[in-house]
N, CA and C atoms as an extended XYZ file, in Angstrom:
270
Properties=species:S:1:pos:R:3:atomname:S:1:resname:S:1:resid:I:1 pbc="F F F"
N         4.606     -211.523      -80.336 N   MET     1
C         4.439     -210.113      -80.547 CA  MET     1
C         4.435     -209.307      -79.240 C   MET     1
N         3.715     -209.750      -78.190 N   PRO     2
C         3.723     -208.978      -76.953 CA  PRO     2
C         5.110     -208.889      -76.342 C   PRO     2
N         5.934     -209.905      -76.494 N   GLY     3
C         7.287     -209.867      -75.965 CA  GLY     3
C         8.134     -208.835      -76.695 C   GLY     3
N         7.897     -208.704      -77.982 N   LEU     4
C         8.629     -207.729      -78.782 CA  LEU     4
C         8.265     -206.304      -78.360 C   LEU     4
N         6.968     -206.044      -78.148 N   LEU     5
C         6.524     -204.717      -77.718 CA  LEU     5
C         7.071     -204.391      -76.340 C   LEU     5
N         7.048     -205.382      -75.440 N   ARG     6
C         7.569     -205.160      -74.097 CA  ARG     6
C         9.057     -204.819      -74.161 C   ARG     6
N         9.815     -205.515      -74.982 N   GLY     7
C        11.247     -205.258      -75.137 CA  GLY     7
C        11.519     -203.869      -75.711 C   GLY     7
N        10.704     -203.474      -76.686 N   MET     8
C        10.862     -202.142      -77.273 CA  MET     8
C        10.524     -201.051      -76.259 C   MET     8
N         9.476     -201.271      -75.479 N   ALA     9
C         9.083     -200.290      -74.473 CA  ALA     9
C        10.172     -200.161      -73.410 C   ALA     9
N        10.719     -201.297      -72.989 N   ARG    10
C        11.787     -201.266      -71.990 CA  ARG    10
C        13.005     -200.521      -72.532 C   ARG    10
N        13.358     -200.785      -73.778 N   THR    11
C        14.496     -200.108      -74.394 CA  THR    11
C        14.250     -198.602      -74.473 C   THR    11
N        13.037     -198.215      -74.817 N   ALA    12
C        12.705     -196.794      -74.910 CA  ALA    12
C        12.816     -196.124      -73.541 C   ALA    12
N        12.347     -196.785      -72.494 N   VAL    13
C        12.413     -196.227      -71.148 CA  VAL    13
C        13.863     -196.095      -70.709 C   VAL    13
N        14.672     -197.120      -70.958 N   VAL    14
C        16.080     -197.078      -70.568 CA  VAL    14
C        16.813     -195.975      -71.331 C   VAL    14
N        16.558     -195.877      -72.625 N   ALA    15
C        17.225     -194.854      -73.436 CA  ALA    15
C        16.798     -193.451      -72.995 C   ALA    15
N        15.521     -193.256      -72.707 N   GLY    16
C        15.043     -191.954      -72.258 CA  GLY    16
C        15.638     -191.571      -70.913 C   GLY    16
N        15.712     -192.522      -70.016 N   THR    17
C        16.305     -192.265      -68.705 CA  THR    17
C        17.780     -191.933      -68.844 C   THR    17
N        18.489     -192.672      -69.669 N   ALA    18
C        19.918     -192.423      -69.864 CA  ALA    18
C        20.145     -191.032      -70.458 C   ALA    18
N        19.310     -190.620      -71.393 N   THR    19
C        19.434     -189.296      -71.998 CA  THR    19
C        19.174     -188.205      -70.967 C   THR    19
N        18.150     -188.386      -70.157 N   ALA    20
C        17.830     -187.387      -69.132 CA  ALA    20
C        18.962     -187.250      -68.125 C   ALA    20
N        19.515     -188.383      -67.690 N   VAL    21
C        20.614     -188.351      -66.726 CA  VAL    21
C        21.842     -187.700      -67.345 C   VAL    21
N        22.146     -188.055      -68.572 N   SER    22
C        23.300     -187.487      -69.255 CA  SER    22
C        23.167     -185.965      -69.401 C   SER    22
N        21.986     -185.507      -69.777 N   ASN    23
C        21.765     -184.064      -69.915 CA  ASN    23
C        21.909     -183.348      -68.570 C   ASN    23
N        21.401     -183.977      -67.525 N   ARG    24
C        21.494     -183.361      -66.201 CA  ARG    24
C        22.945     -183.263      -65.747 C   ARG    24
N        23.714     -184.316      -65.966 N   VAL    25
C        25.127     -184.304      -65.585 CA  VAL    25
C        25.881     -183.242      -66.384 C   VAL    25
N        25.616     -183.140      -67.663 N   SER    26
C        26.284     -182.136      -68.500 CA  SER    26
C        25.952     -180.729      -68.034 C   SER    26
N        24.687     -180.482      -67.709 N   ARG    27
C        24.266     -179.166      -67.246 CA  ARG    27
C        24.929     -178.819      -65.909 C   ARG    27
N        24.971     -179.782      -64.982 N   ARG    28
C        25.621     -179.542      -63.691 CA  ARG    28
C        27.098     -179.224      -63.856 C   ARG    28
N        27.775     -180.004      -64.691 N   GLN    29
C        29.200     -179.778      -64.905 CA  GLN    29
C        29.444     -178.424      -65.558 C   GLN    29
N        28.608     -178.055      -66.504 N   GLY    30
C        28.735     -176.746      -67.137 CA  GLY    30
C        28.562     -175.616      -66.141 C   GLY    30
N        27.593     -175.764      -65.229 N   ASN    31
C        27.390     -174.741      -64.192 CA  ASN    31
C        28.590     -174.666      -63.259 C   ASN    31
N        29.160     -175.808      -62.901 N   ARG    32
C        30.342     -175.806      -62.031 CA  ARG    32
C        31.506     -175.096      -62.706 C   ARG    32
N        31.726     -175.367      -63.974 N   TRP    33
C        32.829     -174.725      -64.697 CA  TRP    33
C        32.591     -173.217      -64.802 C   TRP    33
N        31.356     -172.828      -65.067 N   ALA    34
C        31.047     -171.398      -65.177 CA  ALA    34
C        31.283     -170.698      -63.836 C   ALA    34
N        30.864     -171.331      -62.743 N   ASN    35
C        31.079     -170.736      -61.419 CA  ASN    35
C        32.572     -170.653      -61.096 C   ASN    35
N        33.320     -171.670      -61.470 N   GLN    36
C        34.760     -171.664      -61.209 CA  GLN    36
C        35.437     -170.558      -62.022 C   GLN    36
N        35.034     -170.382      -63.250 N   GLN    37
C        35.615     -169.323      -64.074 CA  GLN    37
C        35.255     -167.951      -63.523 C   GLN    37
N        34.029     -167.807      -63.022 N   ALA    38
C        33.615     -166.521      -62.464 CA  ALA    38
C        34.430     -166.194      -61.211 C   ALA    38
N        34.720     -167.201      -60.390 N   ARG    39
C        35.509     -166.970      -59.180 CA  ARG    39
C        36.957     -166.634      -59.510 C   ARG    39
N        37.477     -167.206      -60.587 N   ASN    40
C        38.875     -167.005      -60.957 CA  ASN    40
C        39.085     -165.822      -61.894 C   ASN    40
N        38.011     -165.153      -62.262 N   ALA    41
C        38.128     -164.023      -63.195 CA  ALA    41
C        38.866     -162.874      -62.511 C   ALA    41
N        39.774     -162.228      -63.227 N   PRO    42
C        40.507     -161.106      -62.628 CA  PRO    42
C        39.588     -159.908      -62.413 C   PRO    42
N        39.934     -159.100      -61.453 N   GLU    43
C        39.178     -157.879      -61.187 CA  GLU    43
C        39.385     -156.909      -62.352 C   GLU    43
N        38.376     -156.122      -62.691 N   PRO    44
C        38.562     -155.149      -63.766 CA  PRO    44
C        39.629     -154.132      -63.371 C   PRO    44
N        40.392     -153.702      -64.369 N   GLU    45
C        41.511     -152.806      -64.106 CA  GLU    45
C        41.120     -151.331      -64.112 C   GLU    45
N        39.897     -151.031      -64.395 N   TYR    46
C        39.483     -149.638      -64.425 CA  TYR    46
C        38.760     -149.297      -63.119 C   TYR    46
N        38.863     -148.076      -62.741 N   ALA    47
C        38.191     -147.606      -61.524 CA  ALA    47
C        36.836     -147.043      -61.895 C   ALA    47
N        35.924     -147.135      -60.964 N   GLU    48
C        34.614     -146.551      -61.196 CA  GLU    48
C        34.752     -145.038      -61.292 C   GLU    48
N        34.005     -144.412      -62.178 N   PRO    49
C        34.127     -142.956      -62.287 CA  PRO    49
C        33.643     -142.287      -61.009 C   PRO    49
N        34.323     -141.228      -60.651 N   ALA    50
C        33.938     -140.478      -59.455 CA  ALA    50
C        32.621     -139.763      -59.730 C   ALA    50
N        31.794     -139.598      -58.710 N   PRO    51
C        30.534     -138.896      -58.943 CA  PRO    51
C        30.800     -137.463      -59.383 C   PRO    51
N        29.935     -136.994      -60.252 N   GLN    52
C        30.091     -135.630      -60.769 CA  GLN    52
C        29.918     -134.633      -59.630 C   GLN    52
N        30.853     -133.740      -59.509 N   ARG    53
C        30.784     -132.705      -58.482 CA  ARG    53
C        30.552     -131.368      -59.173 C   ARG    53
N        29.781     -130.526      -58.529 N   THR    54
C        29.492     -129.206      -59.062 CA  THR    54
C        30.686     -128.299      -58.789 C   THR    54
N        31.101     -127.540      -59.795 N   ASP    55
C        32.250     -126.652      -59.594 CA  ASP    55
C        31.852     -125.448      -58.738 C   ASP    55
N        32.848     -124.747      -58.237 N   THR    56
C        32.639     -123.645      -57.286 CA  THR    56
C        31.824     -122.516      -57.892 C   THR    56
N        32.091     -122.168      -59.138 N   ASN    57
C        31.360     -121.062      -59.770 CA  ASN    57
C        29.867     -121.375      -59.880 C   ASN    57
N        29.550     -122.615      -60.204 N   THR    58
C        28.144     -123.006      -60.301 CA  THR    58
C        27.476     -122.937      -58.935 C   THR    58
N        28.188     -123.398      -57.899 N   LYS    59
C        27.633     -123.343      -56.544 CA  LYS    59
C        27.385     -121.899      -56.110 C   LYS    59
N        28.340     -121.030      -56.403 N   LEU    60
C        28.166     -119.622      -56.031 CA  LEU    60
C        26.967     -119.009      -56.737 C   LEU    60
N        26.793     -119.319      -58.007 N   ALA    61
C        25.655     -118.791      -58.754 CA  ALA    61
C        24.341     -119.304      -58.167 C   ALA    61
N        24.314     -120.585      -57.795 N   GLN    62
C        23.101     -121.144      -57.202 CA  GLN    62
C        22.807     -120.481      -55.852 C   GLN    62
N        23.853     -120.249      -55.055 N   LEU    63
C        23.657     -119.596      -53.752 CA  LEU    63
C        23.156     -118.168      -53.916 C   LEU    63
N        23.689     -117.435      -54.911 N   ARG    64
C        23.217     -116.067      -55.159 CA  ARG    64
C        21.731     -116.065      -55.534 C   ARG    64
N        21.365     -116.990      -56.423 N   GLU    65
C        19.973     -117.090      -56.845 CA  GLU    65
C        19.081     -117.456      -55.657 C   GLU    65
N        19.561     -118.354      -54.821 N   LEU    66
C        18.816     -118.763      -53.637 CA  LEU    66
C        18.625     -117.582      -52.678 C   LEU    66
N        19.686     -116.769      -52.513 N   ALA    67
C        19.595     -115.591      -51.631 CA  ALA    67
C        18.596     -114.580      -52.182 C   ALA    67
N        18.550     -114.436      -53.503 N   GLN    68
C        17.588     -113.518      -54.107 CA  GLN    68
C        16.160     -113.997      -53.855 C   GLN    68
N        15.958     -115.306      -53.940 N   LEU    69
C        14.626     -115.850      -53.678 CA  LEU    69
C        14.230     -115.626      -52.218 C   LEU    69
N        15.185     -115.766      -51.315 N   ARG    70
C        14.915     -115.514      -49.896 CA  ARG    70
C        14.599     -114.038      -49.666 C   ARG    70
N        15.409     -113.162      -50.267 N   ASP    71
C        15.222     -111.727      -50.084 CA  ASP    71
C        13.894     -111.237      -50.675 C   ASP    71
N        13.447     -111.883      -51.738 N   SER    72
C        12.184     -111.469      -52.350 CA  SER    72
C        10.975     -112.092      -51.650 C   SER    72
N        11.206     -112.991      -50.687 N   GLY    73
C        10.110     -113.576      -49.917 CA  GLY    73
C         9.576     -114.879      -50.463 C   GLY    73
N        10.168     -115.388      -51.533 N   VAL    74
C         9.712     -116.659      -52.096 CA  VAL    74
C        10.055     -117.812      -51.148 C   VAL    74
N        11.236     -117.747      -50.531 N   LEU    75
C        11.668     -118.764      -49.583 CA  LEU    75
C        11.739     -118.180      -48.182 C   LEU    75
N        11.350     -118.982      -47.188 N   ASP    76
C        11.567     -118.519      -45.813 CA  ASP    76
C        12.955     -118.977      -45.367 C   ASP    76
N        13.352     -118.619      -44.172 N   GLU    77
C        14.720     -118.881      -43.699 CA  GLU    77
C        15.026     -120.379      -43.610 C   GLU    77
N        14.056     -121.194      -43.180 N   ALA    78
C        14.266     -122.651      -43.048 CA  ALA    78
C        14.483     -123.294      -44.420 C   ALA    78
N        13.653     -122.901      -45.397 N   GLU    79
C        13.810     -123.439      -46.753 CA  GLU    79
C        15.152     -123.011      -47.350 C   GLU    79
N        15.518     -121.763      -47.086 N   PHE    80
C        16.794     -121.258      -47.581 CA  PHE    80
C        17.956     -122.081      -47.028 C   PHE    80
N        17.944     -122.336      -45.724 N   GLU    81
C        19.031     -123.095      -45.096 CA  GLU    81
C        19.089     -124.520      -45.628 C   GLU    81
N        17.930     -125.148      -45.839 N   LEU    82
C        17.888     -126.505      -46.370 CA  LEU    82
C        18.487     -126.558      -47.770 C   LEU    82
N        18.047     -125.656      -48.632 N   GLN    83
C        18.553     -125.623      -50.002 CA  GLN    83
C        20.043     -125.282      -50.026 C   GLN    83
N        20.462     -124.371      -49.170 N   LYS    84
C        21.867     -123.984      -49.105 CA  LYS    84
C        22.740     -125.178      -48.706 C   LYS    84
N        22.291     -125.933      -47.728 N   SER    85
C        23.093     -127.105      -47.305 CA  SER    85
C        23.165     -128.152      -48.418 C   SER    85
N        22.078     -128.316      -49.170 N   GLN    86
C        22.101     -129.269      -50.277 CA  GLN    86
C        23.081     -128.828      -51.364 C   GLN    86
N        23.104     -127.532      -51.647 N   ILE    87
C        24.024     -127.014      -52.663 CA  ILE    87
C        25.481     -127.187      -52.202 C   ILE    87
N        25.733     -126.850      -50.956 N   LEU    88
C        27.110     -126.936      -50.449 CA  LEU    88
C        27.593     -128.374      -50.329 C   LEU    88
N        26.702     -129.326      -50.121 N   ASN    89
C        27.097     -130.731      -49.985 CA  ASN    89
C        27.118     -131.492      -51.289 C   ASN    89
N        26.760     -130.835      -52.384 N   SER    90
C        26.751     -131.535      -53.684 CA  SER    90
C        28.122     -131.541      -54.313 C   SER    90
């Protein structure tokens, strides 16, 4: 009886080890194939959309409003210039 149990235990250990090794090899190979496919994938044919730019009429309206705020004393000259440069560079 002890010889039978020892043989069964050995078989279980060998089978478990073989399964673990097989799974590891399969996972590694799958990762290699996925990486190879990612490297060989064609570049997308569409271009990234250009950033939204503010049209001239909107910029002019913002500048007029900004000038009114400066003239009414809400903004000082430094704040006005900062905001104006941000509007013109948008």
